[in-house]
C-alpha positions, 0 to 999 in steps of 0.5 A: 500499499502507498503511504500518502504522508511523511510520517513523523517521530518526535524526540523527547527529553526535559519536555521538549519534543524535536520533529524527526522524519520517520525512517527505518533507520529511526525505528529503535529510537521511537520504541525507546522513547515509548519504553519497552511497553507496546504502543495501544490504540483504541477506537470506539465506534457507535451510533444514538439508536441501538441495533435491529438484534435479529440481523446483528446477534448470531445464533450459535456460540463458540467458534463456529457460529452462524454470521447474522447479515449485518455482521457479513462485512467482517467476515474477511477479518472473523478471526481477528474479531469476536461478538458478545451477546448478553453483556450490558450495563443493567439500566434503563432509560431509553435514549438516557442511556446512549451516553453510558456506552463507554461508561457505564453510568447515567450523567444523573448518577454520577456523582454516586461513583468516586471517578464520576462518568468519566468515558474508557476514551478519556480515562485513556486519553488522562494516561496517554497524556501529552505523548501525542499531539491530541490525547483523544478525538471525538468525531461525528457522521451526520450525528452527534457524538453523546459518548465521550464525558471527562471526570468532571462530567463534561461531554466532550465535543465532537468534530466532523471530517473536515475539522478532523482534516485541518486539526491533522494536518493544517499548521496553524497561523503565527497569530492563532499559535500566539493566541493559545500561548496567552491562553495556555498562560492565562490558565496557568495563571488561573491555576496558580492562583487557586493553588495558591489560596488552597490552603486558607480554605483547607484549614475552614473546612471539616474532615470530610469536605477536606478530604473532597477538597483535596480530591478537587485539587488533584484534578487541578493540578492535574490540568495545570500538568496538562497545560504544561505538557500542551506548550511544547506541541506548539511548535512541532510542525504536523505532518503532512499527506497528499490527501485533500481537505475533505468536506463531509458528503451527501451520503452517509457511506461516502463520509464515513469512508473518508472519516475511516481514512483519516482515522488510520491516518490519525493513528499512522502518524501518531497524532492520537491513539485515541478516538471515538465516533458516533454515525447515523443516516441521511435521508436519502442514503440508500435510496431510503426516505425518512429518519434513523428514528423512525427506522428503530421503532419498526414495529417489525414492519419489514420496510423498515427492518430493510431499512436498518440492516441497509443502515447498520450494515454500512456501520459495520462495513465501515468498521471493516474497512478500517480494519482493512486499513490498520491491516495494510500499514506498517506499525514503525514503533511496535512492528508488526501492523497498525492493527495488532495494537489498535482494538476496536470496540462497536456498541451502543448504549441504548441497545435497541431503537425500541428504547432497550438497554438490555443485551447491549450490540458489542463488537472488539476487534484487534489490540491482541487480544485473543478473539475469533468467536461468538462469547455468548454470557450468561442471561439469567437475572443474577448471573448476568456480566456487566459491560464494564467489565469489558471495558475494563478489560480494555484498558488494561490491555491499554495499560492502565494499572486499574482494577475498576471502572465504571460498574465493572465486578472484576475483568472479562474472563476468558479475553486474553491478549499477548 
């Protein structure tokens, strides 16, 4: 496959990053800079209306299951993905559960959890820090992205294909860089003031409030560190590409293909290691007239269920396209291909468009996991497994030393990785 861009690596020391052209002779430097552990990437794909389950879930379990219609585009990669059934977050609430896909916690429940409703991508982004230009990217195609949340409960805004291209490849003007430096300096000054007054405030608090205040200060110090880490990237050149700046396409399938190509380029250039994407439907896609929400309330009417198969089959087809792209690109940091070290999760917080949140549609590919089967988990009310166990396994695979995430009760047994 022809490489479309000039890849760059960075020599890091003392908080300064110096851009170097990516060449074969520099590969050992890249590995040394990252340490002995392999560099992992995480991609999460979703929609806001669930899945037509009769066309998604296999009838048989194990490795010899029959591939259902919606998953047919993944046939070529059968050994590289696993589909799960009977995993969910144990929640109700219909559309209110869409934001729970990557955390298992509704926003209105966040205050009851130590890390709030932070999503798996943002938890991983904290771990990555400033190792890449963008700690994460939240993306959208024909639909809002409601899946990414910081630990303070802020929903991360999403960008389209044009904005993503500009972030990856277009250099900011001198004036824009100047404003960004001033913004970082201003935020740093505010944090200095907050931390400077913290001792005086702390003395006036009771013991319980002092503990809460200490947690708040930890988050402030984390933000301060993040601001410090952003400074070196202002003067680092962005990678180059022959790809022309894209515009949102009339057809969702065309725009999704562009987005997958940009996501692959983002991973190849090590611009980011974490991405989430929510996709939807545009009236006229596949010759259909209507809206995704209307189709999702199908009542088993053939014209609506067939529409869902086309829409959701395309979402899986685009996932297969991303897998193909990553398999065709060399991983100059880890060796092998980019797919070998990139986990891709497809799923939805609301399991079906009929507002059920039970039995979430979940497919996991890549990342070095041992895959290639249909994992039919226990479906009884008392022995059901939390979907957050899968998310915790992904975080550990990514490199985080954590034993709890969201509502997890442990890691997902039987899901191993090299």
